[in-house]
N, C-alpha and C positions, 0 to 999 in steps of 0.2 A: 878785602874789598867785599862789597855786597852788590848784587846785581838785581835790578828791578825793571819793570816795564818791558819785558822781552816780547817782541812781536815777530811773527813769521809771515811771509807772503810768498806767493809764487811769481812767475814771470808775467802774469797777467794775460796768458794765452798768446804770447808772442810767437811768431813763426820761428822755429829753431834755426833756419838758414839765415834769416835776417838778423837775429839777435846774437849770432855767433855761438850758440849752444849746440854742442855735438848732438847728432841724431841719437835717440834713445836715452837722453838725459833731460832733466828739467832743472831750471834755476830756482833756488830758494833764497830769498832775501831775509836777513835777520837784523833786527834793530834792538839794541838793549842800552840801558843806562847802567853805568858802573859808578859806585860811590866809594870813596876812600881818599887817602892822602895822594898827593901827586906821585910819589914814589910807588905806592901800592897800585895805582891805576896804570902806570907805565909798566910795572912788572906783569900785570894782567894782560895788557896788550902784547907785550913781548912773548908771553906764554902762548897766546893765541897764534901768533906768527910762527912759533916753533912746533905747533901741533902737526902730527902726521896726517890727520884728517884734513882734507882740502877746505880751508876757510880763508877766504880772501877779504882783507880789510879794505873796504871801499872809501870810508870816511870816518874821521874822528872829529867831534866838535865838543868844545868845552862849554858846560852849561852854567858855570858859576861856582862860587865857594860859599859854604855855610860853616863858619868857624874854621876848622882845620880840614874839612871834608870837601873835596872837589868832585863835582858831578861831570861825567864824561858820557857822551852819546856815541856809541860805536855801531857803524853800519857794516855788516858782513854779507858775503855771498858764498853759497856753497852749491854743489850740483848733486842731484840724486839720480841714480839709474832708474829708468822707468821699468815697471813690472813687465816681464816678458811672458 
């Protein structure tokens, strides 16, 4: 697979109590596009789910096919500990 258009964002300054983020952590949103065959894209998503690093898959949307290549948009969330 190939990965393109990776974008990172924070929680947008949300109050941690209201957003469910534990104190001392910040939410990081990740959006990426994955290009490959259906089987390759699904193996990539399964590999992300099995990571020991906390990566939560929020959404997967299919962007279409070009020949034999499927484009999938993957929305992830992770949490980083704030500097102490």
